[in-house]
RODO-2510 file (C-alpha; in nm, 4 decimals, decimal comma):
residues 324
     n   res          X          Y          Z
     1     m     1,2930     3,0070    -1,3232
     2     y     0,9432     2,9094    -1,2129
     3     r     0,9063     2,6346    -0,9550
     4     i     0,6034     2,4049    -0,9834
     5     w     0,5143     2,1666    -0,7009
     6     c     0,3328     1,8541    -0,8224
     7     e     0,1144     1,6440    -0,5963
     8     r     0,1764     1,3410    -0,8210
     9     s     0,4798     1,2649    -1,0342
    10     v     0,4413     1,4008    -1,3855
    11     p     0,4241     1,1164    -1,6416
    12     a     0,7216     1,1099    -1,8762
    13     e     0,5128     1,1912    -2,1827
    14     f     0,4123     1,5310    -2,0406
    15     r     0,7482     1,6468    -1,9075
    16     s     0,8295     1,8387    -2,2242
    17     l     0,5493     2,0811    -2,1327
    18     l     0,7580     2,1818    -1,8321
    19     d     1,0857     2,2491    -2,0094
    20     g     1,2589     2,5420    -1,8427
    21     v     1,0602     2,4952    -1,5207
    22     e     1,1883     2,3480    -1,1956
    23     v     0,9544     2,0628    -1,1040
    24     i     0,9166     1,9453    -0,7431
    25     e     0,7757     1,5911    -0,7307
    26     p     0,7006     1,3256    -0,4688
    27     g     0,9212     1,0275    -0,4024
    28     e     0,8516     0,6696    -0,4963
    29     a     0,6309     0,5736    -0,1990
    30     p     0,2737     0,5180    -0,3195
    31     f     0,0048     0,7480    -0,1799
    32     s     0,2627     0,9515     0,0091
    33     v     0,1935     1,3198     0,0525
    34     h     0,5139     1,5185     0,0217
    35     l     0,5279     1,8800     0,1290
    36     d     0,9003     1,9147     0,0666
    37     n     0,9984     2,2463    -0,0886
    38     v     0,6396     2,3645    -0,1330
    39     a     0,7468     2,6865     0,0389
    40     s     0,9353     2,7888    -0,2743
    41     a     0,6607     2,6970    -0,5220
    42     d     0,5132     2,9485    -0,7634
    43     a     0,2477     2,7026    -0,8820
    44     v     0,0900     2,3724    -0,7827
    45     i    -0,0375     2,0947    -1,0063
    46     a    -0,3037     1,9394    -0,7846
    47     t    -0,4973     1,6155    -0,7839
    48     a    -0,7373     1,4966    -0,5119
    49     r    -0,5230     1,3656    -0,2259
    50     v    -0,4250     1,6929    -0,0561
    51     r    -0,6586     1,9434     0,1075
    52     y    -0,5856     2,2830    -0,0420
    53     d    -0,6871     2,5226     0,2313
    54     g    -0,5360     2,8254     0,3968
    55     s    -0,2932     2,6225     0,6073
    56     f    -0,1494     2,4625     0,2931
    57     m    -0,1373     2,7917     0,1022
    58     d     0,0382     2,9687     0,3885
    59     r     0,3253     2,7231     0,3485
    60     a     0,3891     2,8735     0,0034
    61     p     0,4156     3,2533     0,0232
    62     h     0,5088     3,2790    -0,3480
    63     l     0,2165     3,0693    -0,4685
    64     r     0,0212     3,2245    -0,7570
    65     v    -0,1836     2,9377    -0,8967
    66     i    -0,3184     2,5950    -0,8072
    67     s    -0,4166     2,4029    -1,1194
    68     r    -0,6294     2,0893    -1,0829
    69     t    -0,5901     1,7854    -1,3071
    70     g    -0,9613     1,7214    -1,3079
    71     i    -1,3036     1,8622    -1,2348
    72     g    -1,3665     1,7910    -0,8650
    73     l    -1,2904     2,0726    -0,6216
    74     d    -1,4172     1,9189    -0,2987
    75     n    -1,0610     1,9192    -0,1577
    76     f    -1,0235     2,2940    -0,2232
    77     v    -1,1249     2,5869    -0,0057
    78     i    -1,1738     2,8393    -0,2831
    79     a    -1,2387     3,1260    -0,0426
    80     d    -0,8964     3,0720     0,1165
    81     a    -0,7285     3,0893    -0,2241
    82     t    -0,9232     3,4009    -0,3220
    83     a    -0,8343     3,5755     0,0043
    84     r    -0,4670     3,5190    -0,0776
    85     g    -0,4937     3,6222    -0,4413
    86     i    -0,4203     3,2687    -0,5636
    87     a    -0,5800     3,1639    -0,8911
    88     v    -0,7529     2,8243    -0,8935
    89     c    -0,7950     2,6456    -1,2264
    90     y    -0,9538     2,3161    -1,3185
    91     a    -1,0036     2,0955    -1,6239
    92     p    -1,3804     2,0604    -1,6662
    93     d    -1,3738     1,9030    -2,0119
    94     a    -1,0790     1,6689    -1,9639
    95     p    -1,2460     1,3734    -1,7838
    96     t    -1,5816     1,3826    -1,9660
    97     i    -1,5400     1,1169    -2,2342
    98     s    -1,3423     0,8617    -2,0339
    99     t    -1,5603     0,8942    -1,7235
   100     a    -1,8818     0,8615    -1,9234
   101     e    -1,7511     0,5507    -2,0986
   102     h    -1,6446     0,4019    -1,7653
   103     t    -1,9897     0,4698    -1,6242
   104     i    -2,1451     0,2722    -1,9080
   105     a    -1,8865    -0,0042    -1,8567
   106     l    -1,9784    -0,0342    -1,4874
   107     l    -2,3460    -0,0256    -1,5729
   108     m    -2,3086    -0,3076    -1,8245
   109     a    -2,0812    -0,5176    -1,6037
   110     v    -2,3246    -0,5088    -1,3118
   111     a    -2,6385    -0,5567    -1,5203
   112     r    -2,4868    -0,8516    -1,7059
   113     d    -2,3777    -1,0251    -1,3820
   114     l    -2,0198    -1,0448    -1,5097
   115     k    -1,8316    -1,0575    -1,1809
   116     r    -2,0297    -1,3496    -1,0384
   117     i    -2,0419    -1,5529    -1,3568
   118     e    -1,6689    -1,4998    -1,4165
   119     r    -1,5988    -1,6310    -1,0663
   120     l    -1,8129    -1,9372    -1,1288
   121     a    -1,6330    -2,0034    -1,4573
   122     r    -1,2944    -1,9860    -1,2847
   123     e    -1,4052    -2,2175    -1,0056
   124     g    -1,5449    -2,4705    -1,2513
   125     g    -1,7463    -2,7680    -1,1343
   126     p    -2,0735    -2,9158    -1,2545
   127     i    -2,2575    -2,5881    -1,3135
   128     d    -2,5292    -2,5207    -1,5680
   129     f    -2,3975    -2,1742    -1,6542
   130     h    -2,6917    -2,0835    -1,8745
   131     t    -2,9302    -2,1433    -1,5849
   132     a    -2,7017    -1,9837    -1,3260
   133     y    -2,6557    -1,6645    -1,5281
   134     q    -2,8656    -1,3689    -1,4083
   135     g    -2,7705    -1,1013    -1,6595
   136     r    -3,0162    -0,8288    -1,7573
   137     e    -3,0861    -0,6783    -2,0972
   138     l    -3,0572    -0,2987    -2,0904
   139     n    -3,2713    -0,2172    -2,3906
   140     g    -3,5916    -0,0528    -2,2698
   141     l    -3,4757    -0,0041    -1,9092
   142     r    -3,4909     0,3415    -1,7519
   143     l    -3,1642     0,5087    -1,6550
   144     g    -3,1984     0,7841    -1,3959
   145     l    -2,9184     1,0405    -1,3961
   146     v    -2,8626     1,2507    -1,0862
   147     g    -2,6900     1,5436    -1,2544
   148     l    -2,6956     1,6304    -1,6239
   149     g    -2,3727     1,8221    -1,6689
   150     r    -2,0891     1,7375    -1,9057
   151     i    -2,0451     1,3759    -1,7968
   152     g    -2,4113     1,3076    -1,7269
   153     g    -2,5056     1,4451    -2,0674
   154     r    -2,2596     1,2211    -2,2467
   155     v    -2,3783     0,9180    -2,0478
   156     a    -2,7332     1,0040    -2,1536
   157     t    -2,6369     1,0036    -2,5213
   158     m    -2,4574     0,6704    -2,4916
   159     a    -2,7388     0,5104    -2,2940
   160     r    -3,0002     0,6194    -2,5462
   161     g    -2,7793     0,4676    -2,8159
   162     i    -2,8200     0,1224    -2,6594
   163     g    -3,1952     0,1592    -2,6292
   164     m    -3,2384     0,2879    -2,2749
   165     e    -3,4897     0,5490    -2,1680
   166     v    -3,3176     0,8312    -1,9804
   167     t    -3,4548     1,0573    -1,7078
   168     a    -3,2537     1,3125    -1,5116
   169     f    -3,2864     1,5160    -1,1958
   170     d    -3,0881     1,8384    -1,2123
   171     p    -3,2435     2,1654    -1,0882
   172     l    -2,9714     2,3637    -1,2668
   173     v    -3,0156     2,2252    -1,6173
   174     a    -3,2235     2,4146    -1,8722
   175     p    -3,5222     2,2244    -2,0158
   176     e    -3,3894     2,3032    -2,3639
   177     r    -3,0662     2,1204    -2,2840
   178     a    -3,2567     1,8136    -2,1654
   179     r    -3,4682     1,8152    -2,4809
   180     e    -3,1558     1,8338    -2,6979
   181     l    -3,0275     1,5212    -2,5244
   182     g    -3,3590     1,3388    -2,5476
   183     v    -3,3818     1,3263    -2,1693
   184     a    -3,6950     1,3663    -1,9589
   185     l    -3,6556     1,5794    -1,6464
   186     s    -3,7825     1,4468    -1,3158
   187     p    -3,9369     1,7056    -1,0812
   188     t    -3,7726     1,5581    -0,7696
   189     l    -3,4912     1,3241    -0,6787
   190     d    -3,7320     1,0932    -0,5013
   191     d    -3,9440     1,0595    -0,8153
   192     l    -3,6361     0,9718    -1,0179
   193     l    -3,5223     0,7102    -0,7674
   194     a    -3,8631     0,5450    -0,7578
   195     q    -3,8961     0,5216    -1,1354
   196     s    -3,5446     0,4213    -1,2462
   197     d    -3,4123     0,0720    -1,3080
   198     i    -3,0572     0,2067    -1,2856
   199     v    -2,9467     0,5249    -1,1040
   200     s    -2,6156     0,6912    -1,1928
   201     l    -2,4635     0,9805    -0,9964
   202     h    -2,3029     1,2768    -1,1742
   203     l    -2,2707     1,5667    -0,9317
   204     p    -2,0009     1,7253    -0,7166
   205     l    -1,9432     1,6500    -0,3503
   206     t    -2,0460     1,9402    -0,1274
   207     d    -2,1818     1,9748     0,2246
   208     e    -2,5293     1,9558     0,0724
   209     t    -2,4662     1,6431    -0,1369
   210     r    -2,2645     1,4375     0,1123
   211     h    -2,4507     1,1099     0,1720
   212     l    -2,7222     1,2261    -0,0657
   213     i    -2,7859     0,8568    -0,1272
   214     d    -2,8524     0,7368     0,2263
   215     a    -3,0647     0,4578     0,3703
   216     q    -3,3866     0,6513     0,3183
   217     r    -3,3130     0,7261    -0,0468
   218     l    -3,1888     0,3750    -0,1170
   219     a    -3,5200     0,2466     0,0173
   220     r    -3,6992     0,4669    -0,2365
   221     m    -3,5203     0,2984    -0,5247
   222     k    -3,7027     0,0245    -0,7122
   223     q    -3,6679    -0,3311    -0,5878
   224     g    -3,3848    -0,4851    -0,7914
   225     a    -3,2443    -0,1528    -0,9110
   226     i    -2,8740    -0,0832    -0,9747
   227     l    -2,6682     0,2078    -0,8387
   228     i    -2,3688     0,3471    -1,0297
   229     n    -2,1270     0,6017    -0,8820
   230     a    -1,8295     0,7324    -1,0789
   231     a    -1,8510     1,0821    -0,9302
   232     r    -1,7475     1,1096    -0,5638
   233     g    -1,7513     0,8435    -0,2938
   234     g    -1,8969     1,0736    -0,0307
   235     l    -2,2236     1,0989    -0,2218
   236     v    -2,3204     0,7521    -0,0970
   237     d    -2,3561     0,6238     0,2582
   238     e    -2,1549     0,3036     0,2110
   239     a    -2,2946     0,1310     0,5190
   240     a    -2,6472     0,1947     0,3950
   241     l    -2,5557     0,0696     0,0475
   242     l    -2,4085    -0,2482     0,1925
   243     d    -2,7268    -0,3049     0,3920
   244     a    -2,9457    -0,2528     0,0821
   245     l    -2,7375    -0,5103    -0,1043
   246     d    -2,7422    -0,7556     0,1874
   247     r    -3,1208    -0,7350     0,2035
   248     g    -3,1520    -0,7937    -0,1697
   249     h    -3,3232    -0,4598    -0,2273
   250     l    -3,0686    -0,3717    -0,4964
   251     f    -2,9547    -0,6012    -0,7745
   252     g    -2,6043    -0,4576    -0,7551
   253     a    -2,3771    -0,1545    -0,7717
   254     g    -2,0921    -0,0228    -0,9839
   255     l    -1,8461     0,1989    -0,7994
   256     d    -1,5375     0,3850    -0,9154
   257     v    -1,5190     0,5995    -0,6022
   258     f    -1,5190     0,5415    -0,2272
   259     e    -1,5322     0,7581     0,0836
   260     q    -1,1759     0,6498     0,1675
   261     e    -0,9471     0,6182    -0,1321
   262     p    -0,8015     0,3846    -0,2139
   263     p    -1,0478     0,1595    -0,0292
   264     r    -0,8894    -0,0777     0,2166
   265     p    -0,8459    -0,4314     0,0740
   266     d    -1,0946    -0,5784     0,3218
   267     h    -1,3688    -0,3271     0,2372
   268     p    -1,6873    -0,5382     0,2256
   269     l    -1,8114    -0,3779    -0,0955
   270     l    -1,5046    -0,5112    -0,2790
   271     h    -1,5877    -0,8727    -0,2025
   272     r    -1,9406    -0,8996    -0,3334
   273     d    -2,0330    -1,0700    -0,6585
   274     n    -2,2904    -0,7995    -0,7312
   275     v    -2,0544    -0,5030    -0,6864
   276     v    -1,8104    -0,4121    -0,9616
   277     a    -1,5516    -0,1758    -0,8129
   278     t    -1,2594     0,0174    -0,9581
   279     p    -1,0144     0,2465    -0,7720
   280     h    -1,1109     0,5929    -0,9024
   281     i    -0,9622     0,5434    -1,2486
   282     a    -1,2616     0,6335    -1,4670
   283     s    -1,0894     0,9333    -1,6253
   284     g    -0,7477     0,7659    -1,6397
   285     t    -0,7384     0,6377    -1,9955
   286     a    -0,4397     0,7396    -2,2071
   287     a    -0,6510     1,0027    -2,3817
   288     g    -0,8030     1,1169    -2,0532
   289     k    -0,4653     1,1586    -1,8849
   290     e    -0,3378     1,3586    -2,1792
   291     r    -0,6256     1,6048    -2,1475
   292     l    -0,5992     1,6209    -1,7675
   293     w    -0,2253     1,6827    -1,7476
   294     t    -0,2036     1,9065    -2,0532
   295     t    -0,4883     2,1290    -1,9378
   296     a    -0,3559     2,1590    -1,5825
   297     i     0,0039     2,2305    -1,6816
   298     n    -0,0842     2,4767    -1,9549
   299     q    -0,3131     2,6759    -1,7267
   300     a    -0,0528     2,6939    -1,4512
   301     l     0,2013     2,8284    -1,7002
   302     q    -0,0517     3,0757    -1,8396
   303     v    -0,1077     3,2273    -1,4960
   304     l     0,2659     3,2464    -1,4305
   305     r     0,3075     3,4315    -1,7615
   306     g     0,0316     3,6741    -1,6695
   307     e    -0,2223     3,5258    -1,9118
   308     r    -0,5771     3,4586    -1,7980
   309     p    -0,6471     3,0808    -1,8097
   310     p    -0,9662     2,9540    -1,9737
   311     h    -1,0989     2,7664    -1,6692
   312     l    -1,0473     3,0051    -1,3794
   313     v    -1,2601     2,9083    -1,0796
   314     n    -1,2208     3,2342    -0,8852
   315     p    -1,2186     3,5150    -1,1453
   316     e    -1,2247     3,7792    -0,8727
   317     v    -0,8488     3,7303    -0,8239
   318     w    -0,7781     3,8412    -1,1811
   319     p    -0,5608     4,0124    -1,2813
   320     a    -0,3521     3,8036    -1,0478
   321     p    -0,0922     3,9865    -0,8407
   322     i     0,2712     3,8938    -0,8835
   323     r     0,3766     3,7282    -0,5583
   324     r     0,7454     3,7391    -0,4799
***
């Protein structure tokens, strides 16, 4: 019988996919990291809370595959897995729709001043709400996408559907792809920042992209612009973002991700009227979870059966050795 170690508890609706498999799950404590019985695991279903490096992998001498319920691999050391003959899989298509929709939701919520005006409505008092409201119309505004991959491309299509002009900076995207999406390509990131009314981040977190949006780049954004980040918290220097908001340089920000997750309750970005924040749940709709869990579980089982999975990150390990 295969043994699969799961970083998070498997939701009840996906347990049937693991019939005939011994599943090792965490306890009830939230955010706990359990390493119990990982030594006997043949496979891991991974999320984003554990660092999957050589020290972790060496705990599990039978490990053949680590399958990620998502697209981000910043908590993986792929070279360590490859050196040990461990297949790494991910689910690149699973979060696309839900994350793109959440990006648009954050964008709209910030632009339409919803958090502040909702607070004023709850507090009541003699307020002329029509005068107090500071919402912005999106039609005709320029959305700048930093990254035009799966999620960025879908955001572009949705934004154009509500009348926005869309520009993107992505050195890896083909001009033909941008034309298909109706997106203009910016030659540099700085040009995109200077010309966009709203900037949305859609790129992975790497050593090169960490704090890509720092004080200097925030200063290059238009006065009164909006920043949206539903990618990775480490892309943004949070102290610099807070300063840009305090100085009134930015109109607001929409954040689904933070450098420390979940953010501490007293995090200053959580308590601003012009910041709409969610705790890294953009892909977590019912449909999104189904794609994430199904893709991750199925690929882990494929590797264990000796079948090549469709989304193998390190193909040089294939055909995977049988580790006993």
